[in-house]
C-alpha positions as CSV (number, residue, x, y, z in Angstrom):
1,M,2.2,1.0,17.5
2,T,5.7,1.3,19.1
3,R,7.2,-0.4,16.0
4,L,6.1,2.5,13.8
5,R,8.7,4.6,15.8
6,H,11.4,2.6,13.9
7,L,10.3,4.4,10.7
8,S,11.8,7.7,9.6
9,A,10.4,10.8,11.3
10,S,9.1,12.1,8.0
11,L,7.2,8.9,7.3
12,Q,5.7,8.9,10.8
13,Q,4.6,12.5,10.3
14,S,3.0,11.6,6.9
15,L,1.0,8.9,8.7
16,T,0.0,11.3,11.5
17,D,-1.1,14.0,8.9
18,S,-3.0,11.4,6.8
19,C,-1.0,12.1,3.7
20,L,1.3,9.2,3.2
21,L,2.1,8.4,-0.4
22,K,3.5,5.0,-1.3
23,V,4.6,4.1,-4.8
24,I,4.5,0.4,-5.7
25,A,6.8,-1.2,-8.2
26,G,4.9,-4.5,-7.9
27,L,5.1,-7.7,-5.8
28,N,6.0,-9.8,-8.8
29,N,8.1,-7.2,-10.6
30,F,11.7,-8.4,-10.4
31,D,12.9,-6.3,-13.4
32,A,15.8,-4.2,-12.0
33,S,15.5,-1.6,-14.7
34,S,11.7,-1.2,-14.0
35,V,12.3,-0.9,-10.2
36,H,15.0,1.7,-10.9
37,R,12.6,3.8,-12.9
38,V,9.8,3.5,-10.4
39,A,12.2,4.4,-7.5
40,L,13.5,7.5,-9.4
41,A,9.9,8.6,-10.1
42,A,8.8,8.0,-6.5
43,D,11.7,10.1,-5.1
44,S,11.4,12.9,-7.7
45,G,7.6,13.0,-7.4
46,G,7.6,13.4,-3.6
47,A,6.5,10.0,-2.4
48,D,7.1,8.9,1.2
49,L,7.7,5.2,0.7
50,L,8.7,2.8,-2.1
51,D,7.2,-0.7,-2.2
52,I,9.2,-3.3,-4.1
53,A,9.3,-7.1,-4.5
54,C,11.0,-8.9,-1.6
55,D,14.4,-9.5,-3.2
56,P,17.7,-8.3,-1.6
57,A,19.2,-7.5,-5.0
58,L,16.2,-5.2,-5.8
59,I,16.8,-3.5,-2.4
60,S,20.3,-2.6,-3.6
61,V,18.9,-1.2,-6.8
62,A,16.3,0.8,-5.0
63,R,18.9,2.2,-2.5
64,K,21.0,3.4,-5.4
65,S,18.0,5.0,-7.1
66,C,16.3,6.9,-4.3
67,N,16.5,8.1,-0.7
68,L,13.1,6.8,0.3
69,P,12.3,4.2,3.0
70,I,11.7,0.8,1.4
71,C,8.9,-1.7,2.0
72,V,9.3,-5.2,0.6
73,S,6.2,-7.2,-0.4
74,A,5.7,-11.0,-0.6
75,V,3.4,-13.8,0.3
76,D,6.1,-16.1,1.7
77,P,7.1,-15.0,5.3
78,Y,10.4,-16.8,5.0
79,L,11.6,-14.4,2.3
80,F,11.4,-11.4,4.7
81,P,14.4,-11.9,7.1
82,A,16.9,-11.7,4.2
83,A,15.3,-8.6,2.9
84,I,15.5,-7.0,6.4
85,S,19.1,-7.9,6.6
86,A,19.6,-6.3,3.2
87,G,18.3,-3.0,4.4
88,A,14.5,-3.0,4.0
89,D,12.7,-0.7,6.4
90,M,9.4,-2.6,6.6
91,I,7.6,-5.6,5.2
92,E,4.2,-6.3,3.6
93,I,2.0,-9.3,3.0
94,G,0.3,-8.6,-0.3
95,N,-1.2,-7.0,-2.2
96,F,-2.7,-9.9,-4.0
97,D,-3.9,-8.3,-7.2
98,S,-1.2,-9.9,-9.4
99,F,-2.2,-13.4,-8.3
100,Y,-5.9,-13.3,-9.2
101,P,-5.5,-13.7,-12.9
102,E,-3.7,-17.0,-12.2
103,G,-6.7,-18.1,-10.1
104,R,-4.7,-17.8,-6.9
105,I,-7.1,-16.7,-4.1
106,F,-6.1,-15.8,-0.6
107,D,-8.8,-16.3,2.1
108,A,-9.0,-14.8,5.5
109,E,-7.5,-17.8,7.3
110,E,-4.5,-17.9,5.0
111,V,-3.8,-14.2,5.4
112,L,-4.0,-14.6,9.2
113,S,-1.7,-17.6,9.1
114,L,0.9,-15.7,6.9
115,S,0.6,-12.7,9.3
116,R,1.2,-14.9,12.4
117,A,4.2,-16.7,10.8
118,T,5.7,-13.3,9.7
119,R,5.3,-11.8,13.2
120,N,6.9,-14.8,14.8
121,L,9.9,-14.5,12.5
122,L,10.3,-10.8,12.8
123,P,8.7,-9.5,16.1
124,E,10.3,-6.1,15.9
125,T,9.7,-5.3,12.2
126,V,7.0,-3.0,11.0
127,L,4.4,-5.2,9.2
128,S,1.7,-4.2,6.8
129,V,-0.9,-6.7,5.6
130,T,-3.3,-6.4,2.7
131,V,-6.9,-7.4,3.1
132,P,-8.0,-9.4,0.0
133,H,-10.8,-7.5,-1.9
134,V,-12.3,-10.8,-3.0
135,L,-13.9,-11.1,0.5
136,P,-17.2,-9.4,1.1
137,L,-16.9,-6.0,2.8
138,D,-18.1,-7.3,6.2
139,Q,-15.5,-10.1,6.1
140,Q,-12.8,-7.6,5.0
141,A,-13.6,-5.6,8.1
142,Q,-13.6,-8.7,10.4
143,L,-10.2,-9.8,8.9
144,A,-8.8,-6.3,9.6
145,L,-9.9,-6.6,13.2
146,D,-8.3,-10.1,13.5
147,L,-5.1,-8.7,11.9
148,A,-5.0,-5.9,14.4
149,A,-5.3,-8.4,17.2
150,T,-2.4,-10.3,15.6
151,D,-0.2,-7.3,16.2
152,V,0.0,-6.0,12.6
153,D,1.2,-2.4,12.3
154,L,-0.7,-1.3,9.2
155,I,-3.6,-2.6,7.1
156,Q,-3.9,-2.0,3.4
157,T,-6.8,-2.3,1.1
158,E,-6.9,-3.4,-2.6
159,G,-9.6,-3.7,-5.3
160,G,-8.6,-1.9,-8.5
161,T,-8.4,-5.1,-10.5
162,S,-12.0,-6.0,-9.8
163,S,-13.5,-2.7,-10.9
164,R,-14.8,-2.2,-14.5
165,P,-15.1,1.5,-15.2
166,L,-17.9,2.3,-17.6
167,T,-17.0,5.9,-18.3
168,S,-13.9,8.0,-19.0
169,G,-12.5,11.0,-17.2
170,A,-13.0,11.8,-13.5
171,Q,-16.1,9.6,-13.3
172,G,-14.2,6.6,-14.7
173,L,-11.4,7.2,-12.2
174,I,-13.9,7.2,-9.3
175,E,-15.6,4.0,-10.6
176,K,-12.2,2.3,-10.7
177,A,-11.3,3.3,-7.2
178,T,-14.7,2.4,-5.7
179,P,-13.8,-1.1,-4.3
180,A,-10.7,0.2,-2.6
181,L,-12.5,3.2,-1.2
182,A,-15.4,1.2,0.1
183,A,-12.9,-1.2,1.8
184,A,-11.1,1.7,3.4
185,Y,-14.3,3.1,4.8
186,E,-15.6,-0.2,6.2
187,I,-12.2,-1.2,7.6
188,S,-11.4,2.2,9.2
189,K,-14.9,2.3,10.7
190,A,-14.5,-1.2,12.2
191,I,-11.0,-0.4,13.5
192,S,-12.2,2.8,15.1
193,L,-15.2,1.3,16.8
194,S,-13.1,-1.6,18.1
195,G,-10.8,0.7,20.0
196,F,-7.7,-0.3,18.0
197,S,-5.4,2.4,16.7
198,I,-3.9,1.2,13.4
199,P,-3.2,3.2,10.2
200,I,-5.1,2.2,7.0
201,L,-3.4,2.5,3.6
202,C,-5.8,2.6,0.7
203,S,-4.3,1.1,-2.4
204,S,-5.2,-0.2,-5.9
205,G,-6.9,1.7,-8.6
206,L,-6.3,5.2,-7.1
207,S,-5.4,8.4,-8.8
208,D,-5.0,12.1,-8.0
209,V,-8.8,12.3,-8.3
210,T,-9.6,9.6,-5.8
211,A,-6.6,9.9,-3.4
212,P,-8.3,12.6,-1.3
213,M,-11.4,10.5,-1.2
214,A,-9.4,7.7,0.4
215,I,-8.3,10.0,3.1
216,A,-11.9,11.2,3.6
217,A,-12.9,7.5,3.9
218,G,-10.5,7.0,6.9
219,A,-7.2,6.1,5.3
220,S,-3.9,7.5,6.6
221,G,-2.3,7.2,3.2
222,V,-2.6,5.8,-0.3
223,G,-0.6,3.5,-2.5
224,I,-0.3,3.8,-6.3
225,G,1.1,1.1,-8.5
226,S,0.0,0.5,-12.0
227,A,-0.6,4.2,-12.6
228,V,3.1,4.5,-12.4
229,N,4.9,1.2,-12.9
230,R,3.1,0.5,-16.3
231,L,4.5,3.6,-17.8
232,E,7.6,3.7,-19.9
233,D,8.3,7.4,-20.0
234,E,10.1,8.6,-16.9
235,V,8.8,12.1,-17.1
236,A,5.2,10.8,-17.2
237,M,5.9,8.6,-14.2
238,V,7.2,11.5,-12.2
239,A,4.2,13.6,-13.3
240,V,1.7,11.0,-12.0
241,V,3.4,10.8,-8.6
242,K,3.5,14.6,-8.3
243,R,-0.2,14.9,-9.1
244,V,-1.1,12.5,-6.4
245,R,1.3,14.1,-3.9
246,E,-0.4,17.5,-4.6
247,A,-3.8,16.1,-4.3
248,L,-2.9,14.7,-0.8
249,V,-1.4,18.0,0.2
250,N,-4.5,19.9,-0.9
251,K,-7.0,17.3,0.4
252,S,-8.5,19.8,2.8
253,R,-9.7,21.8,-0.2
254,I,-11.8,18.9,-1.4
255,P,-15.4,19.3,-0.2
256,I,-15.9,15.7,0.9
257,K,-17.6,14.9,4.2
């Protein structure tokens, strides 16, 4: 947990207050103009953290576009050192959603191996690791415990790509977020019972409707990606970020136990 102290004071406070908002440009999104738009929207909308692909050139684009801390994501540990040298604040293995349509599946052992290799390369860097949602929930919880024992600093959920909402409106948004919410609940419960103290970020398929539910399920923050990065209109992108930010700020008003 001491590595989290390397993060900005405001980011640490958001984790403590369980209201961290991360905006994700996409692990496989190397389009500089897209990353620029996402960075602007994240900053203007009140996000705490920007997550981009692990590329030093994109870090430069993001730095010129916003004043937010930058997390870089990849599934190759050997890409991270150059990104840290280029000014990234933290690193993340995953999330893996963009690989599933290609048939690329990450099992628990591979995720652990990637985590160990990354920690060996960068022992002092804040490391977040995504738990693959293709695993059954009990195996997701066990992997989270194994990751905590491997000295990971944050654990992230995913799951939006596996959900198939059957309805529209608020009910459809809840249906879409169900896999990520369930993972956040099971992982946070397992972490708490084990005695570990490690923040959980709930990501994938979330919205302003479901972000407060993620916090109620035990997460310290949420990540939103496609809800923002698939939009072309910059005003609409900022609006999405603002709605989620307001939902997190007002989460205590949501009557969820």
